[in-house]
C-alpha positions as CSV (number, residue, x, y, z in Angstrom):
1,M,187.2,70.5,138.8
2,T,185.1,73.6,139.7
3,F,186.5,77.1,139.9
4,Q,186.0,77.0,143.7
5,Q,188.1,73.8,144.0
6,L,190.8,75.4,141.8
7,A,190.8,78.5,143.9
8,F,191.3,76.4,147.1
9,K,194.2,74.6,145.5
10,N,195.8,77.9,144.5
11,I,195.4,79.2,148.1
12,R,197.1,76.1,149.5
13,F,199.9,76.4,146.9
14,H,200.5,80.1,147.4
15,H,199.9,80.2,151.2
16,R,203.3,81.7,151.9
17,Q,202.6,84.7,149.7
18,Y,199.1,85.1,151.1
19,L,200.2,84.9,154.8
20,A,201.3,88.5,155.3
21,Y,198.3,89.7,153.2
22,F,195.9,87.6,155.3
23,L,197.4,88.8,158.7
24,S,197.4,92.4,157.6
25,C,193.8,92.2,156.4
26,T,192.8,90.5,159.7
27,F,194.4,93.3,161.8
28,T,192.8,96.0,159.6
29,V,189.3,94.5,160.0
30,W,189.9,94.0,163.8
31,L,191.0,97.6,164.2
32,F,188.0,98.9,162.3
33,Y,185.7,96.8,164.3
34,Q,187.2,97.9,167.6
35,Y,186.8,101.6,166.9
36,L,183.3,101.0,165.5
37,L,182.3,99.3,168.7
38,L,183.6,102.4,170.6
39,L,181.8,104.8,168.2
40,L,178.5,103.0,168.7
41,H,179.0,102.8,172.5
42,P,176.2,104.7,174.4
43,I,178.9,106.3,176.6
44,L,179.9,108.6,173.8
45,R,176.7,110.5,174.4
46,D,178.0,111.3,177.9
47,E,179.8,114.6,178.4
48,T,182.7,112.9,180.2
49,I,184.1,111.9,176.8
50,P,186.0,114.8,175.2
51,K,184.5,116.0,171.9
52,Q,188.0,116.0,170.4
53,F,188.3,112.3,171.1
54,V,185.0,111.6,169.3
55,A,186.2,113.6,166.3
56,F,189.4,111.6,166.2
57,L,187.5,108.4,166.3
58,Y,185.7,109.4,163.1
59,L,189.0,110.5,161.6
60,I,190.6,107.1,162.4
61,Q,187.7,105.2,160.9
62,G,188.2,107.2,157.7
63,V,191.9,106.5,157.7
64,I,191.3,102.7,158.2
65,V,188.8,102.6,155.4
66,L,191.1,104.5,153.0
67,F,194.0,102.3,154.1
68,S,192.0,99.1,153.5
69,I,191.2,100.2,150.0
70,L,194.8,101.1,149.1
71,F,196.4,98.2,150.9
72,I,194.2,95.5,149.6
73,G,194.3,96.9,146.1
74,Y,198.1,97.1,146.3
75,S,198.3,93.5,147.6
76,Q,196.2,92.2,144.8
77,S,198.3,94.0,142.3
78,A,201.5,92.6,143.8
79,F,200.0,89.0,143.6
80,L,199.0,89.5,140.0
81,K,202.5,90.6,139.1
82,N,204.0,87.6,140.9
83,R,201.6,85.2,139.1
84,K,201.9,86.7,135.6
85,K,203.4,83.5,134.2
86,E,200.7,81.4,135.9
87,I,197.9,83.6,134.5
88,G,199.5,83.3,131.1
89,L,199.5,79.5,131.3
90,W,195.8,79.6,132.2
91,Q,195.1,81.7,129.1
92,V,197.2,79.4,126.9
93,M,195.2,76.5,128.2
94,G,192.0,78.2,126.9
95,M,190.7,80.1,129.9
96,S,189.0,83.4,129.2
97,I,189.6,86.6,131.1
98,K,186.2,86.1,132.8
99,Q,187.2,82.6,134.0
100,V,190.6,83.8,135.3
101,T,188.8,86.7,137.1
102,R,186.4,84.2,138.7
103,I,189.3,82.1,140.1
104,L,191.0,85.2,141.5
105,F,187.6,86.4,142.9
106,W,187.0,83.2,144.8
107,E,190.6,83.2,146.2
108,N,190.2,86.7,147.5
109,M,186.7,86.1,148.9
110,V,187.8,83.0,150.8
111,F,190.7,85.0,152.4
112,G,188.4,87.9,153.0
113,C,185.7,85.9,154.7
114,V,188.1,84.1,157.0
115,A,189.9,87.4,157.8
116,I,186.6,89.0,158.7
117,L,185.5,86.1,160.9
118,I,188.7,85.9,162.8
119,A,188.8,89.7,163.2
120,L,185.3,89.8,164.7
121,L,186.1,87.0,167.1
122,M,189.3,88.7,168.2
123,G,187.6,92.1,168.4
124,T,184.8,90.8,170.6
125,V,187.3,89.1,173.0
126,T,189.6,92.1,173.2
127,S,187.0,94.9,173.2
128,K,186.9,95.1,177.0
129,L,190.7,95.5,177.2
130,F,190.5,98.1,174.4
131,F,187.9,100.1,176.4
132,L,190.1,99.9,179.5
133,G,193.0,101.3,177.5
134,V,190.8,104.2,176.3
135,S,189.7,104.9,179.8
136,A,193.3,105.0,181.1
137,V,194.4,107.3,178.4
138,L,191.5,109.7,178.8
139,E,191.9,109.5,182.6
140,L,188.2,108.7,183.1
141,E,186.9,108.3,186.7
142,K,185.0,105.2,185.7
143,P,186.2,102.7,183.0
144,I,184.1,102.3,179.9
145,P,181.9,99.2,180.4
146,F,181.8,96.3,177.9
147,H,179.3,96.8,175.1
148,F,178.5,94.4,172.2
149,S,176.9,95.9,169.1
150,I,175.1,93.8,166.5
151,E,175.1,97.0,164.3
152,A,178.9,97.1,164.4
153,V,179.1,93.4,163.4
154,I,176.7,93.9,160.4
155,I,178.5,97.1,159.2
156,T,181.9,95.4,159.4
157,I,180.8,92.3,157.6
158,L,178.9,94.1,154.8
159,G,181.5,96.8,154.4
160,Y,184.5,94.5,154.0
161,L,182.6,92.0,151.9
162,I,181.7,94.8,149.5
163,L,185.3,96.0,149.5
164,F,186.8,92.6,148.8
165,S,184.2,92.0,146.1
166,L,184.9,95.3,144.3
167,L,188.6,95.0,144.5
168,S,188.5,91.3,143.3
169,Y,186.3,92.3,140.4
170,W,188.8,95.1,139.5
171,A,191.4,92.4,138.8
172,R,189.5,91.8,135.6
173,Y,190.8,95.0,134.1
174,T,194.3,94.5,135.4
175,V,194.5,91.0,133.8
176,K,192.9,92.2,130.6
177,K,195.7,94.7,130.0
178,V,198.4,92.0,130.0
179,A,199.3,90.3,126.7
180,I,200.2,86.6,126.8
181,V,203.4,87.1,124.9
182,D,204.6,89.8,127.3
183,L,204.0,87.4,130.3
184,F,206.5,84.9,128.9
185,R,208.9,87.5,127.5
186,E,209.5,89.0,130.9
187,A,210.9,85.8,132.2
188,V,213.7,85.7,129.7
189,Q,214.5,89.4,129.2
190,P,217.7,90.5,131.0
191,K,217.5,93.4,133.3
192,K,219.1,96.7,132.1
193,T,222.1,98.0,134.0
194,P,221.1,100.7,136.4
195,R,222.4,104.2,135.5
196,F,222.7,107.4,137.5
197,S,223.1,111.1,136.7
198,L,225.9,112.8,138.6
199,W,224.1,116.2,138.7
200,L,221.0,114.4,140.2
201,V,223.3,113.0,142.9
202,W,224.3,116.5,143.8
203,V,220.7,117.6,143.8
204,T,220.1,114.7,146.3
205,L,222.7,116.0,148.7
206,L,221.7,119.6,148.3
207,T,218.0,119.1,148.9
208,W,218.4,116.6,151.7
209,I,221.0,118.6,153.6
210,G,219.3,121.8,152.8
211,G,216.0,120.5,154.3
212,Y,217.8,119.4,157.4
213,I,219.6,122.8,157.8
214,L,216.2,124.6,157.5
215,T,214.9,122.7,160.5
216,F,217.4,124.5,162.7
217,Q,215.9,127.8,161.6
218,V,212.4,126.9,162.8
219,N,210.8,128.6,165.7
220,I,207.2,129.0,166.8
221,E,206.7,132.0,164.4
222,T,208.3,130.5,161.3
223,V,207.1,126.8,161.6
224,T,204.1,127.2,159.3
225,L,206.2,129.2,156.8
226,L,209.1,126.7,156.6
227,M,207.1,123.5,156.9
228,F,206.3,123.2,153.2
229,P,209.8,123.8,151.8
230,I,211.4,121.4,154.4
231,T,208.9,118.7,153.5
232,A,209.3,119.2,149.7
233,M,213.1,119.2,149.9
234,V,213.3,116.1,152.1
235,L,210.8,114.1,149.9
236,L,212.7,115.0,146.8
237,G,216.1,114.2,148.4
238,T,214.7,110.8,149.6
239,Y,213.4,109.7,146.3
240,L,216.6,110.7,144.4
241,A,218.6,108.9,147.1
242,Y,217.1,105.6,146.1
243,T,217.0,106.2,142.3
244,Q,220.3,108.0,141.9
245,A,222.6,108.3,144.9
246,S,222.3,104.5,145.8
247,V,223.4,103.5,142.3
248,Y,226.3,106.0,142.5
249,L,227.4,104.8,145.9
250,L,227.3,101.1,145.0
251,Q,229.2,101.8,141.8
252,R,231.9,103.6,143.8
253,L,232.1,100.7,146.3
254,K,232.3,98.2,143.5
255,D,235.2,100.2,141.9
256,N,237.1,100.1,145.2
257,K,239.0,96.8,145.0
258,R,239.9,96.7,148.7
259,I,236.2,96.7,149.6
260,S,234.6,94.9,146.6
261,Y,237.0,92.0,146.7
262,L,236.4,91.4,150.4
263,G,234.3,88.3,151.0
264,K,231.0,88.2,149.0
265,N,230.9,92.1,148.5
266,L,231.4,92.0,144.8
267,I,228.4,89.8,144.2
268,L,226.4,91.7,146.9
269,F,227.1,95.2,145.4
270,A,226.3,94.0,141.9
271,Q,222.9,92.5,142.9
272,L,222.0,95.4,145.2
273,R,222.4,97.9,142.3
274,F,219.5,96.2,140.5
275,R,217.5,95.5,143.6
276,L,217.6,99.1,145.0
277,K,216.9,100.6,141.6
278,D,213.9,98.3,140.9
279,N,212.5,98.8,144.4
280,A,213.1,102.5,144.6
281,R,209.4,103.4,144.8
282,I,208.6,100.8,147.4
283,L,211.6,101.9,149.5
284,F,210.6,105.5,149.2
285,L,207.0,104.8,150.3
286,V,208.3,102.6,153.2
287,T,210.6,105.4,154.3
288,I,207.9,108.0,154.2
289,L,205.5,105.7,156.1
290,T,208.1,105.0,158.7
291,S,208.9,108.7,159.2
292,I,205.2,109.6,159.5
293,V,204.6,106.8,162.0
294,L,207.7,107.6,164.2
295,S,207.2,111.4,164.1
296,S,203.5,111.2,164.9
297,V,203.9,108.7,167.7
298,G,207.0,110.5,169.0
299,I,205.3,114.0,169.0
300,S,202.1,112.8,170.6
301,L,204.0,110.8,173.2
302,T,206.2,113.8,173.9
303,Y,203.3,116.2,174.5
304,Y,201.4,113.6,176.5
305,L,204.2,112.5,178.8
306,K,205.7,116.0,179.1
307,A,202.3,117.7,179.7
308,N,203.3,118.6,183.2
309,Q,206.5,120.4,182.1
310,L,204.7,122.2,179.2
311,A,201.8,123.3,181.5
312,E,204.2,124.8,184.0
313,E,206.1,126.6,181.3
314,Q,202.9,128.0,179.6
315,A,201.1,128.8,182.9
316,P,203.6,129.5,185.7
317,Y,200.8,130.3,188.2
318,S,198.6,127.7,189.7
319,L,195.5,130.0,189.5
320,S,195.0,133.4,187.9
321,L,191.9,135.5,188.0
322,I,190.9,138.9,186.5
323,N,188.9,141.1,188.9
324,E,186.7,139.6,191.6
325,P,183.4,138.3,190.4
326,K,180.5,138.3,192.9
327,G,180.8,135.7,195.5
328,L,184.5,135.0,194.7
329,T,186.6,137.6,196.5
330,S,190.2,137.1,197.3
331,D,189.5,136.0,200.9
332,K,186.8,133.6,199.6
333,V,189.3,132.1,197.1
334,K,191.9,131.5,199.9
335,Q,189.2,129.9,202.0
336,E,188.2,127.5,199.2
337,I,191.9,126.7,198.5
338,K,192.3,125.6,202.1
339,R,189.0,123.7,202.0
340,Y,190.1,121.7,199.0
341,G,193.3,120.6,200.8
342,L,195.7,122.9,198.9
343,K,198.5,124.9,200.4
344,L,199.0,128.5,199.2
345,K,202.7,129.4,198.7
346,K,202.5,132.9,197.1
347,E,199.8,135.3,196.0
348,Y,200.0,138.5,194.0
349,H,197.3,141.2,193.5
350,I,198.4,143.5,190.8
351,P,196.5,146.6,189.4
352,V,196.8,147.3,185.7
353,F,195.1,149.9,183.4
354,Q,193.6,148.8,180.1
355,I,194.0,151.4,177.3
356,V,193.3,151.5,173.6
357,L,196.1,152.6,171.3
358,A,195.6,154.6,168.1
359,E,195.4,152.4,165.1
360,S,198.5,153.9,163.4
361,I,200.6,153.4,166.5
362,A,199.4,149.8,167.0
363,Q,200.3,149.0,163.4
364,E,203.7,150.7,163.6
365,K,204.7,148.8,166.7
366,K,202.9,145.6,165.7
367,L,200.8,145.8,168.9
368,P,197.2,144.9,169.5
369,S,194.8,147.8,169.8
370,Q,194.1,147.1,173.5
371,V,197.1,146.8,175.9
372,S,197.6,147.0,179.7
373,V,199.8,149.5,181.6
374,I,201.7,148.1,184.6
375,S,204.1,149.6,187.1
376,E,207.8,148.6,187.0
377,N,207.7,147.1,190.6
378,D,204.7,144.9,189.8
379,F,206.1,143.6,186.6
380,L,209.4,142.8,188.4
381,K,207.4,140.4,190.6
382,F,206.5,138.3,187.6
383,W,209.9,138.8,185.9
384,N,212.0,137.8,188.9
385,E,209.8,134.8,189.7
386,N,211.3,132.6,186.9
387,R,214.0,134.6,185.3
388,N,217.7,134.9,186.0
389,K,218.3,137.9,183.8
390,K,218.0,141.3,185.3
391,L,215.6,143.7,183.7
392,P,217.1,147.1,182.8
393,K,216.1,150.0,185.0
394,L,213.6,152.4,183.5
395,K,213.6,156.2,183.7
396,D,210.6,158.5,184.0
397,G,209.1,159.0,180.6
398,E,210.3,155.6,179.3
399,V,208.2,152.6,178.5
400,L,209.1,148.9,178.1
401,I,207.0,146.7,175.8
402,A,206.5,143.2,177.3
403,R,204.9,140.6,175.0
404,N,203.6,137.7,177.2
405,G,202.8,134.4,175.6
406,G,203.9,130.8,174.9
407,I,204.6,131.6,171.2
408,H,207.4,134.0,172.2
409,P,210.9,132.6,173.2
410,L,212.5,134.4,176.2
411,Q,214.3,137.4,174.6
412,Q,215.4,140.9,175.5
413,F,215.9,143.6,172.9
414,N,217.6,147.0,173.0
415,L,215.8,149.0,170.2
416,P,216.6,152.3,168.6
417,S,215.0,155.1,170.6
418,K,211.6,155.9,169.3
419,S,208.5,157.6,170.7
420,L,205.3,155.8,171.7
421,A,202.2,157.9,172.2
422,F,199.4,156.9,174.6
423,L,197.4,158.7,177.3
424,E,198.0,162.0,175.7
425,K,201.8,161.8,176.2
426,K,204.8,160.7,174.2
427,W,206.9,158.0,175.8
428,T,210.4,156.9,174.9
429,N,210.6,153.3,173.9
430,N,214.0,151.6,173.4
431,K,213.5,148.3,175.2
432,E,211.4,145.2,174.6
433,V,211.1,141.8,176.3
434,M,209.1,138.7,175.4
435,G,208.4,135.3,177.0
436,V,206.0,133.8,179.4
437,F,205.7,136.0,182.5
438,F,202.1,135.3,183.5
439,N,199.3,132.9,182.6
440,E,198.3,134.1,179.1
441,N,195.1,136.0,178.7
442,D,193.8,139.1,176.8
443,T,194.5,141.4,179.7
444,M,198.2,140.3,180.3
445,R,199.2,139.4,176.7
446,T,200.8,142.8,175.9
447,L,202.0,145.0,178.7
448,L,203.4,148.5,178.7
449,V,205.8,148.8,181.7
450,V,206.4,152.3,183.2
451,T,208.2,153.6,186.2
452,N,206.4,153.6,189.6
453,H,206.2,157.4,189.5
454,D,204.7,157.5,186.1
455,F,202.2,154.8,187.1
456,A,201.1,156.8,190.1
457,Q,200.6,159.8,187.8
458,I,198.5,157.7,185.4
459,K,196.4,156.4,188.3
460,N,195.5,160.0,189.4
461,H,194.3,161.0,185.9
462,I,192.9,157.9,184.3
463,D,189.3,156.8,184.5
464,P,189.0,154.3,187.4
465,K,186.7,152.1,185.3
466,L,189.8,151.2,183.2
467,R,191.5,149.7,186.3
468,V,191.7,145.9,186.4
469,M,193.0,143.8,189.3
470,V,195.0,140.7,188.4
471,H,195.2,137.9,191.0
472,A,197.8,135.2,190.9
473,Y,198.1,132.3,193.3
474,Q,200.8,129.7,193.6
475,F,200.0,126.2,195.2
476,D,202.5,123.8,196.6
477,D,201.1,121.0,194.4
478,W,199.0,122.2,191.4
479,Q,198.3,118.7,190.2
480,K,195.9,118.2,193.1
481,S,193.8,121.2,192.1
482,R,191.5,119.6,189.5
483,T,188.4,119.3,191.8
484,F,189.1,122.9,192.9
485,F,189.0,124.2,189.3
486,I,185.7,122.2,188.7
487,Y,184.2,124.1,191.7
488,L,185.5,127.4,190.3
489,H,183.9,126.7,186.9
490,T,180.5,126.0,188.5
491,V,180.8,129.4,190.4
492,L,181.9,131.4,187.3
493,Q,179.2,130.0,185.1
494,K,177.0,132.5,186.8
495,N,179.5,135.3,186.2
496,S,180.5,136.0,182.6
497,I,182.6,139.0,183.4
498,T,185.8,137.3,184.6
499,W,188.6,135.2,183.2
500,L,190.1,132.1,184.9
501,N,193.2,130.0,184.1
502,G,195.9,128.0,185.9
503,T,198.5,125.3,185.5
504,N,196.0,122.5,185.9
505,E,193.7,124.1,183.3
506,V,196.5,124.1,180.7
507,Y,197.6,120.6,181.7
508,H,194.0,119.3,181.3
509,F,193.7,121.1,177.9
510,I,196.9,119.5,176.7
511,K,195.8,116.1,177.9
512,Q,192.4,116.5,176.2
513,I,194.1,117.2,172.8
514,F,197.1,114.9,172.9
515,A,195.6,111.9,174.7
516,P,193.3,111.1,171.7
517,I,196.1,111.9,169.2
518,M,198.5,109.5,171.1
519,F,195.9,106.8,171.2
520,V,195.1,107.1,167.6
521,S,198.7,107.5,166.4
522,L,199.8,104.3,168.3
523,F,197.2,102.1,166.4
524,I,197.5,103.9,163.1
525,G,201.3,103.8,163.5
526,F,201.2,100.1,163.9
527,L,198.9,99.8,160.9
528,F,201.2,101.8,158.7
529,F,204.2,99.9,160.0
530,L,202.4,96.6,159.1
531,A,201.7,98.1,155.6
532,A,205.4,99.1,155.2
533,G,206.6,95.6,156.1
534,S,203.9,94.0,153.9
535,M,204.9,96.1,150.9
536,L,208.5,94.8,151.2
537,Y,207.2,91.2,151.8
538,F,205.0,91.3,148.6
539,R,207.8,92.9,146.6
540,L,210.2,90.2,147.6
541,F,207.9,87.4,146.4
542,T,207.5,89.1,143.0
543,E,211.2,88.5,142.6
544,Q,211.2,85.0,143.9
545,S,211.8,83.3,140.5
546,Y,214.7,85.7,139.8
547,D,216.3,85.0,143.1
548,R,216.0,81.2,142.6
549,S,217.8,81.6,139.3
550,Q,220.5,83.7,141.0
551,V,221.1,81.0,143.6
552,V,221.5,78.4,140.9
553,V,224.0,80.6,139.1
554,L,226.0,81.3,142.3
555,Q,226.2,77.6,143.0
556,K,227.4,76.9,139.5
557,I,230.3,79.3,139.9
558,G,231.4,77.5,143.1
559,M,229.5,79.2,145.9
560,D,227.9,76.7,148.3
561,Q,224.3,77.0,149.4
562,S,225.0,78.7,152.7
563,D,227.0,81.5,151.1
564,A,224.3,81.9,148.4
565,Q,221.7,82.1,151.1
566,S,223.8,84.6,153.0
567,T,223.9,86.9,150.0
568,I,220.1,86.8,149.6
569,T,219.7,87.4,153.4
570,W,222.0,90.5,153.3
571,Q,220.0,91.9,150.4
572,I,216.7,91.4,152.3
573,C,218.3,93.0,155.4
574,I,219.3,96.1,153.5
575,L,215.9,96.4,151.9
576,F,214.2,96.3,155.3
577,F,216.5,98.4,157.4
578,V,217.8,101.1,155.1
579,P,214.3,102.7,154.8
580,F,213.8,102.2,158.6
581,F,216.9,104.1,159.6
582,I,216.3,106.9,157.0
583,G,212.8,107.2,158.3
584,V,214.2,107.5,161.8
585,C,216.4,110.4,160.6
586,H,213.4,112.2,159.0
587,A,211.3,111.6,162.1
588,S,214.0,113.0,164.4
589,V,214.0,116.2,162.2
590,A,210.2,116.4,162.6
591,I,210.6,116.1,166.4
592,K,213.0,119.0,166.3
593,V,210.4,121.1,164.3
594,F,207.3,120.2,166.4
595,S,208.9,120.5,169.8
596,V,209.4,124.3,169.5
597,L,207.2,124.9,172.5
598,F,209.8,123.3,174.7
599,K,213.2,124.9,175.4
600,E,214.8,122.0,173.6
601,P,213.7,118.8,171.8
602,V,212.5,116.1,174.2
603,W,214.1,113.0,172.8
604,S,213.3,110.3,175.4
605,P,209.7,109.5,174.3
606,F,210.8,109.5,170.7
607,I,213.7,107.1,171.4
608,Y,211.3,104.8,173.3
609,A,209.0,104.8,170.2
610,C,211.9,104.0,167.9
611,I,213.0,101.1,170.0
612,G,209.5,99.7,170.3
613,Y,208.9,99.9,166.5
614,F,212.4,98.6,165.8
615,V,211.6,95.5,167.8
616,I,208.4,95.0,165.9
617,Y,210.1,95.7,162.6
618,G,212.9,93.3,163.5
619,L,210.5,90.5,164.3
620,Y,208.7,91.1,161.0
621,Y,212.0,91.0,159.2
622,I,213.1,87.7,160.8
623,W,209.7,86.1,159.9
624,T,209.9,87.4,156.3
625,K,213.5,86.3,155.8
626,R,212.8,82.8,157.2
627,I,209.8,82.2,154.9
628,Y,211.4,83.8,151.9
629,V,214.8,82.0,152.1
630,R,213.0,78.7,152.7
631,S,210.9,79.2,149.6
632,I,214.0,80.1,147.6
633,I,216.0,77.0,148.7
634,K,213.0,74.7,148.4
């Protein structure tokens, strides 16, 4: 019998263990090939494809390659652990390390070649559907046409053949480190009773709860500062929960006679202590992968689906212009608005004066060096447009600082009375407001609000060149203004002295950023989810012989086969779904942190993502349980 024939027999014998590995490899190669076809598509040289999306394509290719290396390497390591006894028998029969490596090499190459072939066929068939999906997400006027690339096929085949070859050869060093006596000793060594440390259990609670509490202190200004401590505390708490708190909890449940003597709980708790402790690292990784997937998908879906709401909050006016560039007067703008089928609801034309503050004053008040002075009446037009709160009345000689921008939550402060010097005069400042009052730009980002009388005095004495006109227009339906903005951009390309923004501009900007992120996160999320399920699948089959012996022992003490099977099934269920639900908790906290731009966390897209992945995860669990239980009973 040749090594190739022996490899084929081993594949047929271990086909259940190889099935999840084979499907995961096939999906990984398919995903790499699909994105490579898109990267090599001639349409990417067209300006209609956002540059952000092209950058994300390169990023996702790198993630897939890295994932392939780690996943295939982990899978091979899991198989070697599961087949330690078999490898030991080969060596006892006289096989050298080189011969064992050759058998493993042929096994992996057979699976690799078949996975590559099926993935290429699937990728070619589904590429048109994939391109249509990309076109829909990017909202392209014309869908991306079908394109077949020989270069993509060659790169995929050569790349993954090299990857499978290198990782298969690496098995030589893994097998070489294992002594034959250790291979057989592991089969008869009893497992040590899991232990826990009570103070580490308290650390688990403190870090986990502390990390969650910190998330409620997060706002747009502190998100970068608190992100690292929240992540560190949650990661530490999660790892200790599996290694310490789970053992403590199961011990307490076992000591409670009312619970432990109910049904099969005594046996279930006793076995779960060993299983959770042994699989702590895998469960930790699965939890983190699940939380990353759900949070990334939930966040990108939230910003993509709620782009309308976010655009209206960040840019309350459909169109805003600074000054009047040549050829685009206010009357001309209104004519073009009517020509493009838009109805004008409101319009404002507000004069402001741009001044430069002394450096010492700007630093003391934490203001930019250049600010704008606006009259109280004009500011009230913006304030009363979207605000229910009344602005306090100003007196002559008083100034109110208004910080306009999406990073500021709507707040109103009464400050200790201090002086603020500008325009050769000292003003009394004891009030400050912040929020989104106008479409954000350099001119309207920081405003100094003065009374109408004071503004008239400033107007008489200030250089007229510092006067700036701010134009704001409100349409009945800003979503129909895309072609109008395209026209404005073509006009303003000839005039570099103006500034243009609007609700549709912000909406388009958000879509350009989060459409690629959503498209990438959906596929990468599914890939990571497949990896999480496969890790548990491989880990279960490494304990197959132990579970068989447990079923035999349970039947000897009087438990029938269905009850023994139920005990194993409950353990598998807990191994699968405990990491999932903890990952959902972590992801919901991440949603709370990353939705700070909204007035409150938007849960509906996140819930849809959780339900979708729960269905996929549940199907994976049913399939795994069925195959594993059959192999145990058989």
